[in-house]
VOGU-3710 file (C-alpha; in Angstrom, 3 decimals, decimal comma):
1> mvdpsraaae> 37,313/133,598/62,405  37,791/132,450/58,715  37,412/128,797/58,191  40,686/127,457/56,732  39,282/124,909/54,849  36,467/127,150/53,432  39,240/129,415/52,260  41,075/126,631/50,422  38,129/125,674/48,929  37,199/129,125/47,643
11> adapvaldve> 40,691/129,515/46,377  40,573/126,556/44,230  37,065/127,300/42,907  37,213/128,025/39,137  36,869/131,444/38,140  33,719/132,555/36,261  35,042/133,496/32,573  33,628/136,570/31,005  31,486/136,137/27,965  34,273/136,986/25,308
21> srhwlgalrg> 36,807/134,589/26,775  34,045/131,750/26,774  33,445/132,514/23,171  37,297/132,500/22,176  37,629/129,151/24,129  34,440/127,600/22,856  35,604/128,627/19,060  39,036/127,382/19,529  38,062/123,947/21,057  35,678/123,659/18,232
31> ngaarddail> 36,090/122,393/15,023  35,080/123,654/11,317  34,802/126,857/9,840  34,086/128,572/13,336  37,460/127,292/14,534  39,353/128,001/11,570  38,004/131,649/11,953  38,641/132,238/15,698  42,177/131,142/14,799  42,725/133,525/12,056
41> rlhelmvraa> 41,207/136,417/14,087  43,636/135,152/17,021  46,430/135,498/14,378  45,503/138,997/13,434  45,442/139,966/17,349  48,946/138,227/17,756  50,480/140,037/14,617  49,049/143,412/16,323  50,915/142,291/19,718  54,053/141,317/18,348
51> rfeihrrtrg> 54,347/144,799/15,874  53,456/146,891/18,927  56,384/145,214/21,210  58,833/145,286/18,274  58,261/148,808/17,779  58,306/149,592/21,343  61,726/147,866/21,982  63,258/149,116/18,706  62,031/152,768/18,411  64,957/155,356/18,057
61> vsdlaaeead> 67,496/152,815/18,590  67,374/150,078/15,882  68,288/149,615/12,077  65,515/147,164/12,034  63,821/147,868/8,345  60,057/147,977/8,391  60,151/144,760/6,047  62,278/142,700/8,557  60,031/143,911/11,261  56,754/142,708/9,779
71> ilaletadda> 58,247/139,256/9,145  59,418/139,275/12,585  55,821/139,979/13,740  54,313/137,522/11,385  56,934/134,701/12,640  56,226/135,425/16,231  52,366/135,409/15,619  52,889/132,140/13,942  54,410/130,663/16,948  52,219/132,741/19,284
81> vvavlarldd> 49,127/131,152/18,306  50,537/127,451/18,296  51,524/128,111/21,856  48,090/129,315/22,619  46,316/126,773/21,374  48,429/124,067/22,578  47,833/125,804/26,125  44,224/126,450/26,162  43,961/124,362/29,405  46,025/126,468/31,111
91> frgesrfttw> 43,868/129,491/31,018  42,379/130,033/34,388  40,247/133,330/33,702  42,058/135,079/36,036  42,261/138,177/32,936  40,671/138,170/29,909  41,632/135,503/27,170  43,012/138,233/25,110  45,188/139,836/27,711  46,274/136,117/28,574
101> aykfallgag> 47,053/135,322/25,024  48,700/138,697/24,163  51,751/137,550/26,471  52,802/134,919/24,213  53,521/137,387/21,734  55,170/139,848/23,819  57,380/137,176/24,845  57,982/135,859/21,591  58,856/139,238/20,246  61,490/139,820/22,908
111> vrlrrrawrg> 63,061/136,453/22,070  63,158/136,896/18,370  64,878/140,447/18,902  67,497/139,186/21,024  68,123/136,478/18,688  68,718/138,785/16,027  70,783/141,148/17,997  73,182/138,011/18,438  73,106/137,226/14,874  76,372/136,863/13,136
121> revpldhndw> 77,910/137,576/16,563  80,473/135,186/18,236  78,927/133,501/21,577  81,798/133,707/24,096  82,139/129,857/25,341  85,469/129,861/26,584  85,354/129,755/30,405  88,790/131,046/30,636  87,765/134,392/28,953  86,064/136,132/31,889
131> plladtgasp> 85,124/139,622/31,647  87,262/142,209/34,057  85,496/143,336/37,161  84,485/146,910/36,584  85,498/149,857/38,955  82,868/150,095/41,477  84,506/153,033/43,288  84,750/151,136/46,424  86,991/151,503/49,255  90,241/149,616/49,048
141> aeeaetyall> 89,187/147,427/51,951  85,790/146,727/49,862  87,581/146,047/46,717  90,064/144,032/48,213  86,834/141,719/49,687  85,268/142,124/46,138  88,371/140,509/44,039  88,681/137,903/46,974  85,363/136,845/46,577  85,684/136,693/42,788
151> gelrtaveev> 88,838/134,813/43,051  87,035/132,250/45,072  84,324/132,401/42,866  86,484/131,544/39,760  87,907/128,640/41,599  84,606/127,085/42,430  83,756/127,370/38,852  86,816/125,587/37,684  86,874/122,924/40,744  83,237/122,360/41,299
161> ltphqrevfv> 81,003/122,707/38,297  81,018/120,065/35,322  82,312/121,490/32,104  78,799/121,786/30,762  77,384/123,706/33,754  80,973/125,973/33,749  80,124/126,857/30,060  76,574/127,547/30,942  77,366/129,618/33,828  80,203/131,581/32,207
171> tlighgvpid> 78,514/132,507/29,008  75,089/133,633/30,724  76,489/135,188/33,957  79,997/136,248/33,072  79,179/137,356/29,363  75,569/138,218/29,647  74,508/135,981/26,595  70,740/136,128/26,609  69,252/132,482/27,459  67,445/131,841/24,214
181> vlaerlsttr> 70,410/132,854/22,201  72,502/130,269/23,783  69,629/127,821/23,862  69,721/127,981/20,087  73,671/128,073/19,725  73,848/124,592/21,635  70,914/123,365/20,027  69,056/122,870/23,439  66,140/124,308/25,348  65,546/127,189/27,816
191> salyktlhda> 64,269/124,713/30,167  67,446/122,495/30,155  69,935/125,802/30,437  67,619/127,135/33,160  67,979/123,597/35,054  71,912/123,514/34,524  72,204/127,342/35,572  70,053/126,446/38,824  72,445/123,598/39,605  75,515/125,313/38,886
201> rrklrahlve> 74,449/128,136/41,323  73,545/125,870/44,120  76,904/124,379/43,646  78,714/127,652/43,753  76,869/128,653/46,765  77,403/125,827/48,720  81,189/126,362/48,041  81,295/129,751/49,016  79,499/129,018/52,272  81,786/126,602/53,296
211> agfiplageg> 84,530/128,674/52,354  83,112/131,164/54,642  82,584/134,105/52,122  78,634/133,871/52,529  76,739/133,227/55,262  74,438/129,980/55,809  70,598/131,255/55,108  69,280/132,707/57,913  72,709/133,783/59,603  73,464/137,399/59,944
221> adr> 70,109/138,742/60,030  70,516/140,319/63,549  74,180/141,463/62,883
//
């Protein structure tokens, strides 16, 4: 039988870093020419990762010119290097350091491409302008239930949510605007919008449960 305390201790034990990862961390936490060289090499890695992700996402379906793609890759790499340096203490050695660092460039490239896709487009912030429910091909009874649920959801959005929660919920969920695009337009952060969206969903779920449209958690499991 496994000793629970021993298992917990083993789980909390630090992961032994590979030699390459130790070298990266040592150089980036150091100073002088060695650190400057490590930052330059890190930036080159981030540029390659960003270019790869931009090419992968836009291959054959984008009007993105090569020059603009290079600019996006460089800007993404700049941001990724800053993020990596600020979060060195978060690296736990569960993967190679370069693999961990690549993620900052890959995610950053996605954010910049989404922002570019919405550049010059109007972000719908009018909560009264909900998109129409698409025809799902369901039976008349199922469609009636769906429309009844949607109607109750609209009521809850109007009556339960605060104006800010309503704006965020309808824009992100109703219109599918990327969260980083909305954060930029509202001069706020992704974390703040995630918190607002979480609170809005919690309120809406509680309302729909009380109205009998969805069961409480755990109910209906045996039905």
